[in-house]
N, C-alpha and C positions, 0 to 999 in steps of 0.2 A: 443335035438334037434339039435338047432343051434350050440352048440358046436362040434357036430360031426360033422357038415357039415362044421364048420372052419376048424377042425383037418384032416379031409377027403382032404379040397382044398390047406390043406399045405403041406400034404403028397404029392398030387400029384406035388404041385409046387418044391419040394425038388427032387423029380424022375426025372422031368424033367430037372433041371439044372446040376443033375448028370451025365446026359447023354449028356450035352453040352462039345464039344472039340473045339470049334471055337477058341478058347484062349488060347490053347495049341502051345506055340509057340518053335518051333523046332530050338535049335543051330545049324546054319549053315555057312560056308564060302564057298564061291563058287557060281556058278548059277544065280548070279544077272545079270541083262542087265543095259545099260546106255544109257543116251541120245547123248552121244558123248565119244569118246576115249579120248579126249585131248581138257583141255578148254584152250583157248587161249583169255585171258585175254588183251586187246588196248594197244596199246602204250601208256607208263603213265610217268610223268616225274620223275627226281630223289625226294624220299618222299613228293611226292603229292597223296594220295589217289585214286584210280581206283574208276571206277562204279563196280555193284554188277552185277556177272553174274550166270546163273543158269544151275546147272546138276541135271537130273533127274534120279531116281535108280528104277527099276522096279524090283517086284518078280514075274515072271509068273508062277511062280509054283501053287499047288492045297495045299497047306502049307501053315499055317502061319509061319514065321520063326522070328529067332532075329540073328541079325549078330552081331557076339563078340565086334568088335571092329571097328570104321573109325575114321582117324586120319592120319596126311600129314606125309608124309614120314622122314621128317626132324624135327618131334615135335615140341617141345616150341621155336626152334630158326625159325622155318617157319615165313617167311614176310607176308605168306597168313593170310586171317580168314575165319572161314566158321560158319555157322550155319545149323543145321539138322531138317528138319520139324519145324524151331522158336528155337528149343532148342541150347544152347550155348556152352554146352559142358564142358569140363575141358579145363581152360584156351583157350577157341577157337578154340578148335585143337584136343584133344581126345573127344570122343564118345563112351560109352559101353554099351553093349549088348542092341541096337536099337531094336523095334520090327516093324516091317515090315508083314501086313496080305497079305493072298493069291489073287492074281492076282490083286495087289494094288501096288501102289508108293510113294515115297517120294520126297522132293524135297531139295537140298542143296544151298544155297546159298553163291556165295565165292568173296571176294575184298584181296586186297593187295596194304600194301605202302611199298615200298622200293628202295633204295638207289642207285646209280649208282655203289656203291663200295658192294654191293650186288651181283649186276651183274656178268656173264663168260665175262672176262675183251676183249674176241676174239670176240664175237657177239652180247654183253651187253642183254642177256636174262638172266632173272632169273626166273629157273624152280622149281619145287618139284611134289610131288605125291600125290594125296589122295589114303590110302589104306585100303581095305577093307577085313575083318576079318585077319586071320592067317595063318601058316603055308603053306603047298603047293598048296593049292586051293585060297591062297589071290589073291584079285584083286585088279586091281590099275587104274587110272583115271589121265592122264599127265596135268599139268598143267607151261602153258609157259605166260610169259609176259616180254615185251620189255621194257627196263628203259632207258630214254634219257637224259642225262644230258642237264642244262641249267642252265642261269644266272636267278636269281630271283632278281625282283624289288618289292619292298613292303614299305609300312608306317612303320615307327617305332612305337611303342607300350610302353606306360608307364603306369605301372598295367595294369587297364582295358580302358586307353585313346589312341586313335592313333594320329598320326600323322595328321594334316589338311593342305589343301593347298587352296588359295583362286580359287573362280570357276565364279563368280558374281556377279550380283546385285538383291534385289528383288524390290517389288514396291514401298516399302521406302527407295529405294538408299542404303541399307546396303550389306555390303559385303556377299556372302555366300560362304560357305566351303564344301569343300568334303573330303573324306578319302585321302588321300597319300600324297607324298613327294619330293622334290627337288632332282634332278639326283644329281651326286658328282662325280668332277674331278677325286677322288682318294678313291674309295667306298673299305673297306678291302678286300670285296670276289669279285666283280664285275669288280675293276681296274677302266677306266675312261670310266661313267656311260655318256658321251658324244657323244660317239663315239662306237654305235651295229653294229658289224661285224659278217662275218658267220660261226665262228668257233663252235659255238652250239646256240641254241636259246633262244630266252629272253622270262618270264613269268612276267605279269607285274599284281600286284594288287594292287588296289585302282590306285588311277591317277599319273601319271609319269609324274611330272611338270618341265616344259622349263623355269628356271625363266631370269629375264631382263638381257641382254649381253651376254646371252649364245647360243650356237647354238647345236642342236642334229642334228647329219648326221648318216644316218642309210644306211649302204654300201652296194654294190650289192650281192644278196643272202641272206642277214637276213630274218630269218623268228621268228616276233614276234608276241607271243601270251596273249590273256588278259583274266582275270578272270572275271566272272559276278560283272558287276556296274565299270568295270575298264575302261582305256584308258590314253589318252595324255592331257595335258592341257599346251599352250603354254601362256606363261604369256606377259603382255606389254612390248615388247621390246624384248622379245625372237625369236626364229627362230627354223624353221625345214626345212631339208633336205633330201628329200629321194632320194637315186641317183642309184637305180636300171636302168641298162643296158638291152639292148636286150638276150634274151637269147636264143640258138641253138637247144635245147633237151626238150622234152615233162617233163622234172623233172624242169622246169623253173627256173635252175642253176643261173641264173643273178639277177630275179626277187625278190623282194621287197614284201612279204605276210605278212599281219597284220590280224589275226586271232583269234578264240577264242582257250580257252585250253582245250576244250573236243577234244579230238583225235580219239573219238571211231566213227565210219562209220554212227553211227545214227545220228550223231551230225552235219555232215558233212554241211546240207542246211538248218539248222535252226536257223532263222531270231534274232538279238536283244540280242544273250549270253553275248555282250559288248556292254561299251556305244558307244565313239565314238573319233575322232581326232580334238580337238577342238582350233581355233586359234581364240583367244580371242583379243579384242580391242586394236591396240597399237602394237600387234605383227606385225612383219614385215620380206619381202624376204623369203617367204617360195618358194620350189620347189617341186612337187611331180613327179618321171618318172620314167615307169616302175615299178608302186605298184599295186597290188593286195589287195582289203579290202573284208575281207568275214562276214558276219552275225553280221554286228554291230547293233546298232541302228540307227546311224546316219553315216555314214563313213565318211564323213567333214563334219565338222560345221565352218563355219566364220561369227562372230557375229561384226558389226560394223567393219569391216577390210576393210576400203577404200582407205586406202594412199598409200597401194604398194598393187599392182597387186599380184593374188595368181596363179603360176605356175603351172598347172596339164596338164601332158602329157603323153601319153601311160598308161593310167592307167585304171584299170576294178574292178567295186565296183560291187556285186553280195550280195542278201538276206540280205540286210538291213531291219531294222524293223520299221523304218518310213520313212528315207531318205537317198537318196546314198552320195547328195551332198545337202548342205544345206546351201545356203548364204543368210544372212539378212543384209541389205547394206554391203554389201563386194564386192570388184573390183576381180574377175577372167577371168582368158587368159587359155584357154584349148582346146588342140587338142587330137585327139586320145584318147577319153573317151569312154569307155564303162559302161552302167548302168543295170543291170536287177534287178526288184525286181518282185519276184515269190510268194510272201506274204501278209506281212501285209501294205508294204509300201506305206503311203499314195501320194508322189511323187518322183519320182525317181531321178529327179533336182527339186529342187526346188529355184529360185532367186529371193526375197521377200525383201519387204520394200525399195525399191530405189535399187540403186548401179549403176555397169558397169561391162558388161559382154561380152565374147566373147568366142563363142565355136565355134570349126571349124572341121569337120568330126569327129562328135561324134555321138553314136550309143546309145539312150538312149528308155529303153523297160518298161513297167509296165505290168505284168500278172493280177493284182489283177481286178475282175469284177464287183466291186463296181462303181458305176456311180463316184464317186468324188473322184477316184485315178486315177490319169494321171501320164505320161509322164514325162511332162514340167507344171511348176507353176510358172507365173511371174505376179508380182505385185508391186507397190510401195506402198505400205501400209500393216500393219497388225491392228488389232485391240485388243485393253489393255483389262484389267480384267474388265473394264466396258462398254465393246462393244462398245467402241468408235476407231476411226480413228487414227493410230500414221503415217504418212506421211515422206517419203522423196523422194526426185530427183531420176528417173529412167533416168542417162543420158543417158545408152546405153545398150542395149540387141541385140547383132547382133548373129544369130546362120546361120552359113554357112556350105553347103552341109554334114547336119544334118539328120537323122532318128530320128522321134518320133511316136513312135508304141507302142503296148500292147493287150489287150483283149477288151477291152470298147472301144465305138464305139468314144468316144472323147480324144484324150490323149496330148491335150494341153489347160490349163487354164490360160487366159489374164486377168488379174483383174485391172482396172483402177481407180483412184482416182484424178478427173481433175483439185485437187488445188494445184499438183504438175506436175514435168516435167514427162513425160511419151515414151521414143525414144525406139523404138525395130524394126529390121527388118528380116524376116525369107527369106533366097536366095538359091535355090536351095534345100530346105529340102525335106524331104518324111515324110507326116504327114497325121497320121490317124484323120481324124477329119468327123463326119457325123451329119449334121444338116437340114437332110429333117424334114419337117413337123416339124419343130422349129421355128414359127415366131419370137420369141426373137433373136435367133440367127441368123437365117436369116438376118437381120436388124442390128444385133449388130455390133457398128463401129471396135471395134478388130479384127471379123471374116470375114472380107474382102480380099477376099484368091486373088482377082484378082486388086486389087487396084493398084499396079506396084509403092507402096511405102512403105509399112510394108511388103508385101507378094510379092517376084519377082522370078520365075520361077521353083515355087515350084509343087511336086505331092501331089494331097490333094487325100488321100486312103478314099472313103465313106463308105467302108466295106473293109470285109479281102481278097475277092476276086480281088479287084481292088489297083493295085498299091502293090502289094504285095511284102515285103522285102525278102521273101524267106529263112529264119532266118535257120539255119543248125538245131538248136535244143535247144530252150529256154529253156524247161523245165531243162536241165544241162547247163544254161550259156552257150553255143555255138551259138551268135550272129553273127557269120561267114554267107556272104551272098553269095547264091548259084547262077550258071549260068540263071536263069530265074527270078532273084530278078530283081525289076523295077527300084532299086538302081543303078542297073547295065548302065555305062557310061552316068548318068544324071547328074552329077555335074558339077557346074562352073569353069573350070580348073584354072582359074585365081587363088583360093583358093588353088588348088592342086599342081603347078609347083613348082618343085624342093623338093616336101615331099617324105614321105614315108609312108603307114601305118603301125598298131599298131604291125605286124607281122616284120616288115622290110621290106618288098616290095613295089619298087620305083613305083611312081604313073605315068601311060603314061594317055597322050590324047585320047580318052576321059575319065574322069576319074570315079570313082563311089561315090555314096553317102555313109556316114558312114565313122568309122573308117577301117573298112576294104575292103582292094579290093576283088571285087567277085574270088571264085574259084568253079571248078567243083568237086562236092559233090560225094564220090565214097560209094558204100554200104560196110558197114564192113562184 
């Protein structure tokens, strides 16, 4: 009896299976639909791999189909690579009899690594096509990539060992090193690496090191791109001079720009993509003019650099992962500096462990909402690994006609160790700082905004509606001030006379607080 039931069950199962046609695939060319007809792989540097881009292929018919071939038009010579629903195909470029169920779709992931020699010499575009099927009904999707030539600076490698350069000292006083190399006066590919021009971009892997008695000159219009964990180190006795000049078009043709090497739009505002411009102790005579720094961990870092003042003028620093400028027992003179931190930045400007600082007509903003994140951090000490203070004199810290603003209610943090000198003064600044209801801050000696000694003629914004700077668009790093700005006409003209704002406009009396003269905003 049980055998009869079992045989009957098997018979029914076989009968049902023989009736299924769900997976009878019909070979078909044509009739596919695509998420896009052209895949633009954003600009890449020559011989540097791109990001991965996605193409979706749809079968909107009622039948399961089999695509005879999916391949590049240039076949094995193509500089593109693709996978189809996770399959690699023949030589990453040919796929045969690809099955696609009715009302279903598949993903194609596309990458490229192409050299400038592969691109069209007239427009520097490298192109190909993905072909679907065969014959007269063959379908295609275009692939387009702009290839940009560049000078590449990277550490040399001997087997698995990379060149290293000095970076600093650990707690035991031992020299620490990072991957990088010294620049060269006669590099076989790049020529004189101590002069960076604007004929094509520079791409830096690891740290480009400026050794003793050498000067790195960065000329107007230069574009410098840093890979992850990369940057510039200026060693003891070395110098960097960034020689940007005023630009007259939106292309910023004379501005020097330091940024990451990811050129896709999705990386335009991602902080911490590369490391820093590190001015080591004993380096000297640094000047930065008309420089824009984007997406670094720390824009400019000066450690124990006190003997020679660092000159920073007409400089913009955006989207830093930790600090826009970090001065640690440093000497910095700055005018027309704009710093905006929109994400993780601890402090847009940090002047710590003493030093000497003079900032005039600067605009410093921090959009991080955590209470400990500020536009300005000022102190004459830091805590060591044992949580003990290390102190140095703060011989001067003068902030004249500057804006310190941001999302949270207190945008300056002033921290004093009484065993060392601590001299500071804010004059005709716009400062966001609310101490209402906080008895500790109300009585704090460093926050007596009417004392006439440390604070003179300032506008103290206790909330966003009081003394608002009327920035154009902080989310897009536009810290221009409008006609309704509280900073308009509120500067001390003694610090403004004979000067120009960051856009090259002359300052007239009464002048405006911050790096920009006010402007009437027009709706776009």
